C-alpha positions as MATLAB code, in Angstrom:
seq = 'MALSQKLRQMIALLEGERDALAKLDLERILVCAEGKSAIGDQLSDDYGPDAIDDECRGLLDAAQRMNAVNRKMRNLIAANVQSRLDALAGTTRIYATHEAPVRMATSPARSAWHDI';
ca = [
      15.566    3.638   12.373;
      18.280    5.992   11.591;
      18.040    9.502   10.005;
      20.576    8.381    7.333;
      18.546    4.912    6.647;
      15.649    6.775    6.019;
      17.231    9.285    3.827;
      18.464    6.162    1.945;
      15.290    4.557    1.522;
      13.910    7.739    0.176;
      16.884    7.798   -2.344;
      15.873    4.151   -3.391;
      12.354    5.295   -4.042;
      13.420    8.294   -6.033;
      15.826    5.708   -8.129;
      12.705    3.822   -8.412;
      10.491    6.563   -9.267;
      12.865    7.633  -11.910;
      12.925    4.384  -13.397;
       9.375    3.850  -13.450;
       8.684    7.405  -15.209;
      11.326    6.231  -17.984;
       9.324    3.166  -18.345;
       5.812    4.984  -17.889;
       5.122    2.124  -15.475;
       2.065    3.729  -13.656;
       1.806    1.289  -10.976;
       5.438    1.481  -10.096;
       5.132    5.254   -9.944;
       2.116    5.021   -8.045;
       4.050    2.686   -5.137;
       6.842    4.898   -5.076;
       4.695    8.026   -4.501;
       2.936    6.278   -1.708;
       6.462    5.108   -0.381;
       8.036    8.737   -0.776;
       4.590   10.001    1.217;
       4.930    7.390    3.851;
       8.984    8.374    4.487;
       8.152   11.758    4.322;
       5.862   11.772    7.037;
       8.175    9.872    9.353;
      10.777   12.215    8.538;
       8.996   15.044    9.487;
       7.231   13.398   12.715;
      10.626   11.914   13.890;
      13.308   14.099   12.993;
      14.230   18.129   13.051;
      16.701   20.199   11.899;
      19.066   19.271   14.485;
      19.352   15.854   13.612;
      21.064   16.494   10.429;
      24.581   15.608   10.377;
      27.305   16.210    7.555;
      26.313   12.747    6.365;
      22.852   13.068    6.343;
      23.103   16.568    4.837;
      24.646   14.849    1.813;
      22.210   12.486    1.674;
      19.233   15.176    1.947;
      20.669   17.102   -0.711;
      20.967   13.935   -3.061;
      17.174   13.564   -2.308;
      16.419   16.904   -2.987;
      18.334   17.053   -6.303;
      16.608   13.666   -7.452;
      13.202   14.625   -6.651;
      13.647   17.837   -8.689;
      14.737   15.993  -11.190;
      11.691   13.459  -10.986;
       9.251   16.374  -10.909;
      10.600   17.751  -14.088;
      10.352   14.504  -16.067;
       6.974   13.888  -14.818;
       6.136   17.804  -15.956;
       7.397   16.983  -19.314;
       5.549   13.741  -19.473;
       2.304   15.440  -18.867;
       2.878   18.440  -21.061;
       3.800   15.856  -23.699;
       0.339   13.900  -23.069;
      -1.310   17.212  -23.074;
      -0.010   18.150  -26.563;
      -1.302   14.927  -27.894;
      -4.817   15.403  -26.375;
      -5.042   18.586  -27.629;
      -3.772   17.306  -31.257;
      -6.475   14.749  -30.802;
      -9.299   17.272  -29.882;
      -8.016   19.658  -32.588;
      -6.973   22.426  -30.081;
      -3.726   23.764  -29.272;
      -2.303   26.050  -26.703;
      -0.204   28.906  -27.823;
       1.931   30.142  -24.909;
      -1.716   30.037  -22.617;
      -1.825   28.662  -19.079;
      -5.097   29.742  -17.990;
      -7.015   30.548  -20.976;
      -9.277   28.108  -22.992;
      -7.785   26.180  -26.093;
      -8.238   27.689  -29.331;
     -10.133   25.707  -31.956;
      -8.049   25.204  -35.081;
      -9.673   24.744  -38.249;
      -8.088   21.553  -40.275;
      -8.747   23.160  -43.757;
     -10.268   26.686  -44.978;
     -13.339   24.297  -46.248;
     -13.851   22.961  -43.116;
     -13.801   26.390  -41.276;
     -16.627   27.644  -43.711;
     -18.618   24.891  -43.436;
     -18.708   25.482  -39.609;
     -19.466   29.083  -40.251;
     -22.799   28.532  -42.160;
];
C-alpha cells in the first residue's frame, strides 16, 4: 500500500478518535488507539524520510496536527476526571503536579472533630 494511502488511513483513525473522545466512547477510543499503533508500526517499518513527497508531507502535517489536538482533548478529559475524583475524595490539587493532594476540611466543626 502506498504511503499516501497509509497516511489517509491514519487521518481517518484520528478523525474517528476525535469523534469518540467527544462522545466519550471508550470502546471506539481503544479501537482507534490500536489502529493508530498498527499503522504507526507499518509506517516506521516500511517507509523512511526519503519516501515523503509533497502530497505525503501535507498528509503527514495534517496527521500531526490532528494527533496534537486529540492529545489535548485526552488531557483535558483526564484533568476533568481527576478534578471530579479529587472533589469526591475531598482533596484538591492546587498547582501541584508531584505532591500529595491537600486534604480539605468540609467545615470548621469537622476540622475540629478530626483534631481530637
